[in-house]
N, C-alpha and C positions, 0 to 999 in steps of 0.2 A: 420416581420419574427417570426414565432412561436418558442416556446422553443424547441419542437421536431425537427423543421427544423434547428435551430441553432445547436442543439446537433449533428444532422446528418452531417451538413456541417463541423463542427469542427472535428468530428470523421473521415470524409473522408479526411480532410487535413492532419491529423496525420497519418492515414493509408497510404495515398498517398505518403507522405515523406518516411515512413518506407518501402513502397513497392519498392523504388528505389534499395534496397539492401537486404531486409529481406524476406526470404521465410518461416521462422519459428523462434521460440524464441531462437534458439541456433546457428544461422548462421549470421555471420557478415562479411561484405566486408571491407577490410582494406585500400581501396583506400582513401588517404587523401582528394582528391577532393570531394568524396562522403560524407565524414564526415563533411567537411566544408559546403556542401549543406544542410545536415541534421541539423547542428547547426543553420543555417539561418532559415530553416523551423520551427525549434522548437521555435525560438524567435517570428516568425510571429504567430504561433499557440497560444503561451502564450499571446501575445499582443491582438490578436483577441478575445480570450476567455474572457480576462479581460474587453475588450471594449464592447462586445456584451452581456455579462451576468453579472448580479449584483453579488457582492461578497457574497451575502446571498442567491442567487438563488439555488433552490433545484434540484437535479437530479430527473427525473420522477420516481414516485413510482406506484406500480401496486397492483392488488387484489390477494387474495389467489388463485383464479381460474387461474391466469396467471403463477403461479410457475411452473418451468420446471420439468418434470417428471424425467429427467436424467441430473442433473447439472454436467457437465464435471469437473473432477479434473485434474488440469494441473501442470506441474513442479514437484517438489518433492511431493511424496504422502505418504512417510513413512521414515523420516530421520533415518539414521543409526548412527548418532552421539551418542556415549556411554552415555553422560549426558542426552540426550533426551530420549534414550531407557529406562534408569533407571527411569526417571520421569514418562514415560508412563506406565511401569510395576507397579508402585506404585499408579496409578490412579491420577497422578499429585498432590498428597498430599503434596509433598515437593516443588512444583513449587513456584517460586517467580518472580513477575514482578518487575524489577528494573527500576526506573526512576531517571536519574542522568544527569551529564553534567552541563550545565549552569543553575542550579536551586538553589533556596535558601534552600530547604528542600528535600534532596534525599529520595526516597521512596523504600520500598521493600514490595510488597503486595502479599498475597496469593490469591488464586482464589475466596475464599469467600469474601475477602475485595474488589476485583475487581468487583464482582457481586453486591456489596452493593453500588457502585458508581452510579452517575447519568447515566441512561441508555436510550437507544433508540431502538425501533423496526422498521424495514423498509423492504419493499419488493422492490428490485431494480434489474436492469439489469447489469450483468457483461459482459463487452465487451473485448474480447481478441484481441491482436494485430495480431493473426493468422487469424482472420476473423469470429470467432464464438461468439455467445452470449447465455447466459442463465439467467433466472430470479430466484432469491432465496430470502428467508426471513431470515433476520439477526437480532439478538439482541446482544447488547454489550454496554460496557461503553463508553460514549462520551469522546473523547480525550481532548476537551477543558477544561472541569471541572477538569480532572485529572491533566492537566498541571497547572491549577490554584492552585490545592492542593499542588503541588511541588513548585510553584512560580518561574516563568521564570525570569532570570536575564536580564538586559537591553540589553546586547549584544547578546542574543539568537536570531537567525534568522531562523533556520531550526530544524526540528525534525527528528531524525534518528531512524530507527527500526532495531535492531540487532536480528537475527533469529537463530534457532537451526540447520538448515540444512546446512551441510558442503558440498559445491560444488567444492571446490578447486579454485586455481587461485587467482587473485587479490581480495581483500576484507579482512576485519578484521578476521584473523584466517581462511581465505578461506570460511567463512560462508556468507550466503545470507544476504543482508542488503538493505534497501531502505530509502528514505527521502522525506519529503514534506516541503513546507514553512508554515509560521504561518497562512496565509489566509486559506489554506486547513486544517491545524491542528484544527482551531477553527470553521470550518464549521459544522453546526449541524448534518450533515449526516456522519461525519467522526467518526468512532467508532472502538474500539477493540472488535471484535465479539467473543462471547463464545457460541452462539447458532446459529444453522442453521435449518431453516424449522421446528422450534418448538422443536428441540432436541439438546442435547449437541453437540457442534461442532465436526464433525468427524476428525480423524487423517488426512485423505486424503485432507481435506479442511483446515488444519492448526491448529488443536488442540494443546494447549488449547486456544490460542488467535491468531486471524489474524486481520490485518488492513483492514478496508473497507473505502476507500476514493472514494466515488461514482462518482465523476466528472472526474476520470482519468481511463485510460486503466488498464486491469487486472494485468499486471506485477508490478504495483505500490502497489497492495494489498498484502503486505508481509504476509506470513504464519509463524507459529511457533514463534511468537514474544516472546523474552526473556527479552529484554531491550529496553527502550525508552530513547534516549539521546538528550538533547538540545545542539545545537552547533552554532557557529558563521559562520562556513564554513565547507567544506568537505576535506580540505587539508590533514588531518591526517587519512583519511579513504580510503582504497583501492587505486585506481588510481586517487582519488580526483574528481570523476564525480558525486558522490552522490548516487550510487546504484550499485548492482551487475551487472545488465545488462547494465546500463549506462556506467560502466567501459569497456564494450565490444562494445560500439557504439550506444546503444539505446538512445532515447531522455530522458532527465531528466524530462521535463514537458510533460505529456501525457494526457492533458486535452481533454474531449469530451463533 
């Protein structure tokens, strides 16, 4: 089975499970039987992905000629949070990326310091749970070396991304948040992107920083990242499911 075939099979499994009850990224069926089925499907998807694909396997990368002429901006496209608006108006000169939680050395980095970190440029496909895909070129700081700079404590198991867009409901202060495990955090294609298609990352696509975790579906690619927190579990966050949409019934693991 080729890498592309495996990727397509896994994407189909995830989309098929979500298709039982999702028609878009903001519609959730509250039937507990459906949620139980999805949890089972999520476990199968996670186990299958780990079985079929090496921990170090890369998502497919493309050429400049493959870049989509119109990369769709989804979800929040211009957060109204006052703190974010002030940072935007000042050109993000006062922005600080906070790295804390279960780390030895908490960090507070400005954008120049983030840009000076170990970086990676990649042209990859963004697959949305709604069924569309686009290809874009991303450059950003690799997450693994950033975490090493902070020094993860032994009991750290997950990395949580706290974002600037306030959407209301469950979640820290009603804001968007996402999480990944350490396998994906240290994957070489997992980056905090600050450029898109050779230019500064646009607001609609998550400026000043957005997560790119290329082996997962689009809703895992958190935009407007303000804080990176190392945690042992999700009990203290939102509804305890590990993400804004996960708290509303989406799968925590969205591997493709």
